[in-house]
C-alpha positions in Angstrom: 73.4 48.7 108.3 73.7 49.3 104.5 70.1 48.2 104.0 68.6 50.6 106.5 70.8 53.4 104.8 69.3 52.5 101.4 65.9 52.9 102.7 66.4 55.9 104.4 67.7 57.2 100.8 64.8 56.1 99.3 62.7 57.6 102.0 64.3 61.0 101.8 64.0 60.5 98.1 60.1 60.2 98.2 60.4 64.2 99.1 61.2 64.9 95.4 59.1 62.0 93.8 55.9 63.3 95.8 56.3 66.8 94.4 55.9 65.2 90.9 52.9 63.1 89.3 54.2 59.8 88.8 53.5 56.7 86.3 54.5 53.0 86.4 55.2 50.3 88.2 58.9 49.1 87.7 60.6 48.8 84.1 63.2 46.6 83.0 65.6 48.4 81.2 67.8 46.7 78.8 70.7 47.8 76.5 67.9 48.0 73.7 65.6 50.4 75.5 67.6 52.3 78.4 69.2 55.1 76.3 66.0 56.0 74.7 64.0 55.7 77.6 66.1 58.0 79.8 66.1 60.4 77.1 62.2 60.9 77.0 61.8 64.4 77.5 60.2 65.9 80.6 60.5 62.7 82.4 62.5 61.8 85.4 63.7 58.0 85.8 64.7 56.7 89.1 66.8 53.4 88.1 68.2 50.6 90.4 71.1 49.0 89.2 71.6 45.6 90.8 72.8 42.1 90.0 71.0 38.7 91.1 73.6 37.3 93.3 74.2 40.5 95.1 72.9 40.1 99.0 72.2 43.6 99.7 70.2 43.7 96.5 68.2 41.0 97.5 67.9 42.3 101.1 65.7 45.0 99.2 63.1 42.5 99.0 59.9 43.8 97.2 61.0 47.5 98.2 61.9 48.3 94.8 58.6 47.1 93.5 56.7 48.8 96.4 58.1 52.0 95.0 56.8 51.3 91.6 53.2 50.4 92.8 53.6 53.8 95.2 54.6 56.0 92.0 51.8 55.0 89.7 49.8 58.2 88.7 50.7 60.2 85.5 54.0 60.1 83.2 56.5 62.5 84.6 58.5 60.2 86.9 59.5 56.2 85.9 60.7 53.7 88.3 63.3 51.4 86.5 65.8 48.7 87.2 68.8 47.3 85.2 70.3 43.8 85.8 74.3 44.5 85.1 74.9 40.7 84.9 72.6 40.5 81.7 72.8 44.3 80.7 76.9 44.8 81.4 76.8 47.4 78.3 74.4 49.4 80.1 76.1 49.4 83.7 79.4 50.1 82.0 78.2 53.4 80.1 76.7 55.0 83.1 79.7 54.2 85.4 77.9 51.4 87.7 80.9 49.8 90.3 78.9 48.6 93.0 75.5 47.0 93.8 73.0 48.4 94.3 73.3 51.6 92.7 70.4 53.9 92.4 70.5 56.6 89.9 67.7 59.4 88.4 68.1 60.5 85.0 66.2 63.4 83.5 65.9 64.5 80.0 68.8 61.8 79.5 71.1 63.5 82.0 72.1 61.9 85.6 70.7 64.4 88.1 71.4 62.3 91.5 73.0 59.3 92.3 73.1 57.2 95.7 76.5 57.1 97.0 75.9 56.5 100.5 73.6 58.2 102.9 75.7 61.1 104.0 76.6 61.9 100.4 73.3 61.5 99.1 71.7 63.7 101.6 74.6 66.7 101.2 73.8 66.2 97.3 69.8 66.9 97.8 70.5 70.0 100.5 73.0 71.9 98.0 
């Protein structure tokens, strides 16, 4: 059930992504790169926060990589991921408490967060 909710949320968010030209496959973000990357001017970062042992993260399979491949184009949207097991300081800094968590950053600011399908949809509609 949680997996299908995540897929629905990703599908809904794709409307936003489709309205913007996009660039790369999935980029692994670390404590050394995270802050600088999400602060890039005029670039939206759609970031997945996971840990290797999380069954919900594992159930995503190749979905995140597929999103990254689908988003290839120009450089206005980047798809990233953070391994919260290895990069605890990053996940603490951006208030990650459950996995997977998906956030969108634009010019260094968090502009959207997946917190369950109902909240995600309501946030997008307001």
